[in-house]
N, C-alpha and C positions, 0 to 999 in steps of 0.2 A: 504494499499499500504506499503510495506516494502522493503527497499534495494535500489540499484542504477539502473540507466538506465530506468527511467520512462519517457516516452515522454509526455509532456504537451504543448498544443497549446495556444498561445496568440491569442485570438479571434479578437483583433483589427488589428494586423499586419499579422497574419497567420503564424508567425514564430513558430518553435517547439523548446522547451527547453528540454534538457535531464536532469532530476532532480534525487536527492536522496530523499527518503521519508521514514517516519516512523509514520504512523497513521492508525487507524482502524475504523475511522468514517468519514462520509461526510455530507455535508449540503443538505437537501432536498430542491430542487429548488422552489418547491411550497410554502415553508415556508418563503422565502425571502420577506421582505417588498418592496414596490415599489421604495424606494429610494436607493436600492442596485441593482447592475448589475453584472452579471457573466463576468469575464475577461479572465479566463483560464479554460481549460478542459483537463482531462486525455484522451490521445488517446487510452488507454487500455480499459476504460469502460465508457467514457464520463462523469465521476463524476466531480463535481465542484472542481477546484483547486485554483481559485482566484476570489475575489469579490472586488468591490469598491463602495463607496458612490457616488451618482450622483451629489451632491452638496457641499460636504465637502471633505477636503484632508485626506481621510481615506481609507485604503485598507487592504486586507488580502490575503495571499498566503500559500498554503499547500505545503511545501517543504523545503529543507535544502540547501540553496545556498552555505553555507560554505563547504558542503561535496560534491558538484557537480564538 
């Protein structure tokens, strides 16, 4: 995903974020360990855009909030 105006859905709230992105890789959902959960998905192709640890205060998000 490259450029602006990429819709990403927060799976917990259902809200859609319009993001700017610049990445060419994605996480294979089947490779995620049990302690990580998917939090955000691209509405273009359903790729994972956010994950979080179920028990620790750690998360990751694919996007550039400073450019959105």
